[in-house]
C-alpha positions as CSV (number, residue, x, y, z in Angstrom):
1,M,-1.8,-29.4,3.3
2,A,2.4,-29.7,3.8
3,R,4.3,-27.3,5.7
4,R,6.8,-24.8,3.3
5,P,10.3,-26.4,4.0
6,R,12.7,-24.2,6.5
7,L,15.4,-22.0,4.6
8,D,18.2,-22.3,6.6
9,L,20.5,-21.5,4.0
10,A,23.1,-18.1,5.1
11,G,21.9,-14.8,4.6
12,F,19.6,-12.1,5.5
13,H,16.0,-13.5,6.7
14,H,13.0,-11.8,8.1
15,V,11.8,-14.1,11.3
16,L,8.3,-13.8,13.4
17,N,6.5,-16.1,15.7
18,R,3.0,-14.4,17.7
19,G,1.9,-15.8,21.1
20,V,-0.2,-18.6,20.9
21,E,-4.2,-17.7,20.4
22,K,-2.3,-14.0,19.8
23,R,-1.9,-13.9,23.5
24,K,1.0,-11.9,24.9
25,I,4.4,-12.9,25.2
26,F,5.5,-10.0,26.7
27,I,3.9,-7.7,29.6
28,D,6.7,-6.0,31.8
29,E,9.8,-4.0,30.4
30,D,11.6,-6.9,32.0
31,D,10.4,-9.2,29.7
32,Y,11.4,-7.5,26.7
33,K,15.0,-7.1,27.9
34,Y,15.6,-10.6,29.0
35,F,14.5,-11.6,25.6
36,L,16.8,-8.6,23.9
37,E,19.2,-10.6,26.2
38,L,18.9,-14.1,24.9
39,M,18.8,-12.8,21.5
40,C,22.1,-11.2,21.7
41,V,23.9,-14.3,23.4
42,G,22.4,-16.5,20.7
43,C,24.0,-14.5,18.2
44,L,27.1,-14.2,19.7
45,Q,27.0,-17.9,20.1
46,N,25.8,-18.8,16.4
47,D,27.3,-15.4,15.2
48,I,24.7,-13.8,13.3
49,N,23.9,-10.5,13.0
50,V,20.4,-8.4,14.3
51,H,20.1,-5.4,11.6
52,S,16.3,-4.9,12.4
53,Y,13.8,-5.6,15.4
54,S,10.4,-4.6,16.9
55,L,8.5,-6.7,19.8
56,L,5.4,-6.4,20.6
57,S,2.4,-7.4,23.2
58,N,2.1,-10.7,21.4
59,H,4.9,-10.9,18.7
60,Y,8.0,-10.4,16.8
61,H,9.7,-9.3,14.3
62,I,13.4,-9.2,13.2
63,L,16.1,-9.0,10.6
64,I,18.7,-11.6,11.2
65,E,21.9,-12.5,8.6
66,T,23.3,-15.9,9.4
67,K,27.0,-16.6,8.6
68,R,25.9,-20.2,8.5
69,D,22.9,-22.3,7.7
70,N,21.9,-22.0,11.3
71,L,18.8,-20.6,12.0
72,S,16.6,-23.2,12.7
73,K,19.6,-23.7,15.6
74,F,19.2,-20.4,16.6
75,M,14.9,-19.7,16.8
76,R,14.4,-23.2,18.6
77,S,16.7,-21.8,21.7
78,L,15.9,-18.2,21.4
79,N,12.3,-19.5,21.2
80,A,12.3,-22.0,24.3
81,H,14.4,-20.4,26.8
82,Y,12.4,-17.6,26.1
83,A,9.3,-19.7,26.7
84,S,10.9,-21.4,30.2
85,Y,11.6,-18.4,31.6
86,F,7.7,-16.6,30.9
87,N,6.0,-19.7,32.3
88,R,7.9,-19.5,35.1
89,K,8.1,-16.0,36.1
90,Y,3.7,-16.5,35.3
91,K,3.4,-19.5,36.6
92,R,1.7,-21.2,33.6
93,V,2.0,-24.3,31.9
94,G,1.5,-25.3,27.8
95,H,2.5,-23.7,24.8
96,L,4.2,-20.2,24.3
97,W,4.1,-19.9,21.2
98,Q,1.5,-20.2,18.1
99,G,3.3,-22.5,16.2
100,R,7.1,-23.1,15.2
101,F,8.5,-18.8,13.9
102,K,7.9,-18.3,10.4
103,S,11.1,-16.8,8.2
104,W,10.9,-15.2,4.6
105,Y,14.9,-15.7,3.5
106,V,15.4,-12.1,1.5
107,N,17.6,-12.4,-1.2
108,D,18.0,-9.4,-3.4
109,E,19.9,-6.4,-0.6
110,A,17.5,-4.1,-2.0
111,Y,14.6,-5.7,-0.3
112,L,16.1,-5.2,3.1
113,Y,15.5,-2.2,3.3
114,T,11.9,-2.4,2.8
115,L,11.9,-4.3,5.0
116,I,13.6,-2.5,8.0
117,K,11.0,0.3,7.3
118,Y,8.8,-1.9,8.0
119,I,9.6,-3.9,11.0
120,E,10.1,-0.7,12.6
121,F,7.0,1.0,11.7
122,N,5.0,-2.2,13.2
123,P,4.4,-0.4,16.2
124,I,2.4,2.1,14.8
125,E,0.9,0.2,12.1
126,A,-0.3,-1.6,15.2
127,K,-1.5,1.5,16.9
128,M,0.6,1.4,20.2
129,V,3.0,4.7,19.6
130,K,2.0,7.7,17.2
131,M,5.9,8.3,16.7
132,L,8.8,6.1,16.5
133,R,10.9,7.5,18.8
134,D,8.2,6.9,21.3
135,Y,8.9,3.4,21.0
136,K,11.0,2.0,23.7
137,F,11.3,-1.8,22.7
138,S,12.6,-1.6,18.7
139,S,16.2,-0.5,16.9
140,Y,15.1,2.3,16.0
141,N,16.0,4.6,18.8
142,S,19.2,2.3,18.9
143,F,20.0,4.0,14.8
144,L,19.2,7.8,16.1
145,D,21.6,7.2,19.0
146,K,19.3,7.0,22.3
147,G,22.3,5.2,24.6
148,K,24.8,2.4,23.1
149,P,23.5,-0.5,20.4
150,L,22.8,-3.4,21.6
151,S,25.5,-5.8,21.0
152,C,24.1,-8.1,18.6
153,L,22.9,-4.4,16.1
154,E,26.2,-3.0,16.4
155,N,26.4,-4.5,13.1
156,S,23.6,-3.3,11.3
157,L,23.2,-2.4,7.7
158,M,21.7,1.7,9.0
159,F,25.3,1.9,10.8
160,K,27.1,0.2,8.1
161,N,25.1,2.2,4.9
162,Y,24.7,5.3,7.1
163,E,26.6,6.8,8.6
164,T,25.5,9.5,10.5
165,I,22.2,10.2,12.7
166,K,20.8,12.7,10.2
167,E,20.8,10.3,7.0
168,R,19.4,7.5,9.2
169,K,16.6,10.1,10.7
170,E,15.7,11.7,7.0
171,F,15.9,7.0,5.3
172,F,13.4,6.6,8.0
173,E,11.4,9.7,7.0
174,M,11.0,8.5,3.5
175,D,7.6,6.7,2.7
176,Y,7.8,2.6,1.7
177,D,6.5,0.6,-0.7
178,K,4.2,-2.2,1.1
179,D,3.7,-4.1,-2.4
180,D,7.5,-4.6,-2.3
181,L,6.9,-6.8,0.6
182,K,4.5,-8.8,-1.4
183,M,7.3,-9.7,-3.3
184,I,9.8,-10.7,-0.8
185,T,7.9,-13.3,0.1
186,K,6.6,-14.4,-3.1
187,A,10.8,-14.6,-4.3
188,S,11.6,-16.1,-0.7
189,N,8.7,-19.4,-1.6
190,S,10.5,-19.7,-4.5
191,I,14.2,-20.4,-3.3
192,V,14.8,-24.4,-3.6
193,S,15.8,-25.5,0.0
194,P,19.7,-25.9,-0.3
195,L,19.2,-29.4,1.1
196,N,18.4,-30.2,-2.6
197,K,21.6,-28.4,-3.5
198,K,19.7,-27.1,-6.7
199,E,19.3,-23.0,-7.7
200,P,17.4,-21.6,-10.3
201,S,19.1,-21.8,-13.9
202,L,20.8,-19.3,-16.0
203,K,19.5,-20.5,-18.6
204,K,16.1,-20.3,-17.9
205,L,16.7,-17.1,-17.0
206,Y,18.2,-16.2,-20.3
207,K,15.3,-17.7,-22.0
208,L,12.8,-15.8,-19.7
209,L,14.1,-13.0,-20.3
210,E,14.2,-13.0,-24.1
211,N,11.2,-12.2,-27.0
212,F,10.1,-8.5,-25.7
213,E,9.2,-6.0,-27.8
214,T,8.7,-2.6,-25.4
215,K,10.0,-2.0,-22.4
216,K,6.8,-2.7,-20.6
217,E,7.0,-6.5,-21.2
218,R,10.3,-6.1,-20.1
219,N,9.9,-4.9,-17.0
220,I,7.2,-8.0,-16.4
221,K,9.8,-10.4,-17.1
222,I,11.9,-8.8,-14.6
223,K,9.7,-8.8,-11.6
224,E,8.8,-12.3,-13.0
225,S,12.3,-13.4,-12.4
226,I,13.0,-12.0,-8.9
227,V,9.4,-13.6,-7.6
228,L,11.2,-16.6,-9.4
229,G,14.6,-16.6,-7.2
230,Y,16.8,-14.2,-9.8
231,S,19.1,-11.7,-7.7
232,Q,19.4,-8.2,-9.5
233,S,22.5,-8.8,-10.6
234,Q,21.8,-11.5,-12.1
235,V,19.1,-10.2,-14.3
236,A,21.2,-6.9,-14.7
237,K,23.9,-9.4,-15.8
238,V,21.4,-11.1,-18.8
239,L,20.0,-7.7,-19.8
240,G,22.9,-5.9,-19.7
241,L,22.1,-3.1,-17.4
242,S,23.1,-2.0,-14.0
243,Q,21.6,-3.5,-11.0
244,P,20.5,-0.2,-9.0
245,A,18.3,-0.1,-12.8
246,I,17.0,-2.7,-12.3
247,A,16.2,-1.7,-8.7
248,S,14.1,1.1,-10.4
249,I,12.2,-0.9,-12.5
250,L,10.9,-2.8,-9.8
251,K,10.3,-0.3,-7.3
252,K,8.3,1.5,-10.2
């Protein structure tokens, strides 16, 4: 079966990788720290921002923003340098990673905040801790001002759009809809690689969004449009609605 083409498109990406056979990729605290150091150096070299991260013993999640089409270059370097360090330190040979990293392109800002919550809550989902504040190797405590944030995290959406510690704490106390994450993945898989220089046709969007009789039918068509890779702003423009109205419909 052919692999899904990598999207190096500039923008937001949810990146994930696991240890081979789900083995540990972080054994002691220095391993986590070294990975984060490599990540921030790579971000500086490649003009990349990190918006959220969570490092677990056998895998990691990172939400990054690229400004150029250089996702693969950045991730290959990060994974290769860390694998070299890990193998040398623990006197092992062979592959450290289960395979190439996985990534999902997020083309709608409304979903980024759901994704940030998902990433930060990973240690709880994995039953490693009961409270977010108790996990040391995610960005959560940086958002709550427990120490200076990593240099590559300083431009996170959490700092830009939630200016106070109180606002950021309240954000994480609100529930998130896990079904939204499925839609992110579907929409990501529908986006055409930039190598093909194609984007979803607005003509097709107009056709898709016509001929509905009820709000329920309209809302189904709106969700179909997002899955096909159209942005909330494009859908809002075609229907004569506001972008927040579209975001509200998608959460129903």
